[in-house]
N, C-alpha and C positions, 0 to 999 in steps of 0.2 A: 483421503484426498478429497478435494471439493470437486465433483466431476459438471459442474455445472454447465462447464463451456464446451465439454462434450459432444453435442451434438451440433455445434459448427468447423468440427474437423471435418474438410476435405474428403472427398472419395478420391483426391490425387494423392490422397497419403497410404504408398504402400502397403506398411501393417495394415490400416483400419480396410484395404480393399480387400486383401487377403483373409483377412479375420468374416468381412461379412458376404465373400464368394468363393473362398476357396475352402476354408478350416472353419466351421461352425461351431466346432466344438473343442476352438483353441482354449490354453487352460488359462484357468486368471493368476497363475504364477506369470507367466507370460502377461498379459495384458498389465498385472504389477510392476513389470520391469519398464515397458512400453510408456505409464505417464510417468514414472520415475525418471527415466531419459529424456523425455519431453521437459521436465521441470528442469532440471540439470541443465540442458543444453536446450533454450526456449531458441524455435527459430521464425523467420520470418510467417509463419503457414498460425505463429502460434496468437492465438485470441488475447489481447491486453486490454486491462481497463485502466483509462487513466483518471487518476483521482487527485485535487488539490485540497491541502488542508494544511494546519500547522501543527508540531508535537509539542505539545506543552508540558514541560521537564516535573516531574512531583519532587527536586530536591532544590531546583532554584527558582520555581515559580514564575520562569517565563520559560523562552520559546527556542528549539534548536535551530541554529542559523547555517547554513552553509557560506563560507565566505573565500570559497575558492579552497583552496589545500586545508585552509584549517577550519575545523568544526567546532563550535561550540554552545553553550544551553544560555545562553543569556540574551538573548534576544527578543524583542519589544516585542508586545502583538500588535499586527500588520506593519510588520516592518519588513521591506523588500527581501534580504537573506533571511529570514523566518518562512518567507513563501516556499512550502513545497509539491514538487511532481512527483504523486509516486503511483510506480507504473505495476500495476497487478498482473503477474501470470495466471494465464488459464487454469491449471493445478493447485489445488492447495492456496495456502496466504504466503505466498513467497513473492516480497516485495521490493523494489528498485526504488530509491529514497534519489529524489534530483533535486537542487537549488535553481528556483525560477529563474533566480537573477542572474547567479554565478556557474550555471552549467554543469556543476560538478555533481559529481554522486558521493553514497558515504560507503566507506569501504572499509575493509577489516584486514590486515596485514598478517601476515602470519605469526608474527608478533603478539598481534591481538590488539594492535594500533589503529584509532581513527582515521583515516585522512580522506579528502575529498580528492576525486578523480574525474577528469573529464568522460573518461570509458568506463560506463556499468556492468557492461558485458559478462565480465569474468564473475563466477561464483562468489569470490570472497565480498561482491557489492549486493550479492542479496541476502535476504535476512526474511527472516518467516515470521508471522506475526502471533503471539500468544494471547489469546485474549484473560485477561484476571478476575477473578471474584470480586476486587472492589472499584473495578469496570476503567481501570488501566490498562493499558496496553506496554508488553514487554516484544523485543525483537531482538531476536537471537538470532546468528551467524547460520545459514544455512552452509557453511564448509568446516567452519568450528566449530564443532557442536560443543554446547553449552555456555557459550563467551557470548555476552550481551551485549548489546549498546548501552552505554551507561553514562552518568556526567555526574564527578563531583558537586560539591558544595559550591565552589565558585566558579562552576561551568565546564570545567575542564574535563575532556572524554577520558575515562575509565579504559586501559588495557583489559581483552577482554578475559582472561583468566583471572583476573582482580573480581569478575562481575560475578552475581550470583540472581537467579528469576527474584527472590524474595526481596532482594535489596531496593530502597528507593530511588535509589541511582539509576535504575534501569526501569523505571516507570513514567509510563507518559501516557497522557491522553489526546486526541485526535480535537483540536476543535478549528470552526472556519477563523481567519481574519476579523480583525474588527471591521463592522460597516459591511465585512463582505458579504453578498446572498448566492447560493447556490441556486442556479437559473432551474435544474432539476427539483432541489427540495423546496424552493419557491413554489413548481407548479404541483407536486406533491402535496405540502401543505397549508395550500389557500384555503383560506374558511370562508362560508357564504355566509355575510352579515344581512339581516334585513333591507339593508341600502341597497345590496346585491341582487336579492330575491324580487323587485320591488323592481328594479333597472329590467331584470329577466321579464318579468311579469308584462311592463309597461311594452317591451321591445314586442315582443310575442302579439300582443294584444293590436299594437300597429300594424305590425305584418298581416292580421286574420280582415282588417279592414281597408 
């Protein structure tokens, strides 16, 4: 599991406090169980990351859209129902996917049916990202192992038991909406041109004078 957020756990966590102060030789098995429990039942202390993007469907050539209870893969680039808010848990690649417009989460029922629900806290609304060699991403249910989020050629959801990781119907690509600029990405990839270098040099000379 990804332990990137581990250092952000607070000392008020009883297990961490005991591990750090009373039981320095706590077994790795116990720590693994702790991680799994926090991944399975995240609480308000868990550090979440929120991203906004679209899921491009390899099968339909369009985007996953959450229109309340109904979900399909026929969304246009930049469509309001195709804009997704993706909540990533601290541990691993466990995510919850919510429609920014509808405020419903993608969930999978015990029969493998894909539905939209306003409350995404249950385990059936959690998916695990699997990054594939073809640069696509597959989303497998965290509760029902081996059942993937997938859509047929008409954009209709496939039932979990009818999906596999190798199927194109279960392959997606993360994309920014048309005309959308992520402020963090814009800052990270801002290029320095001759014009910006000249402007900086003139500004520096003005300060000296």
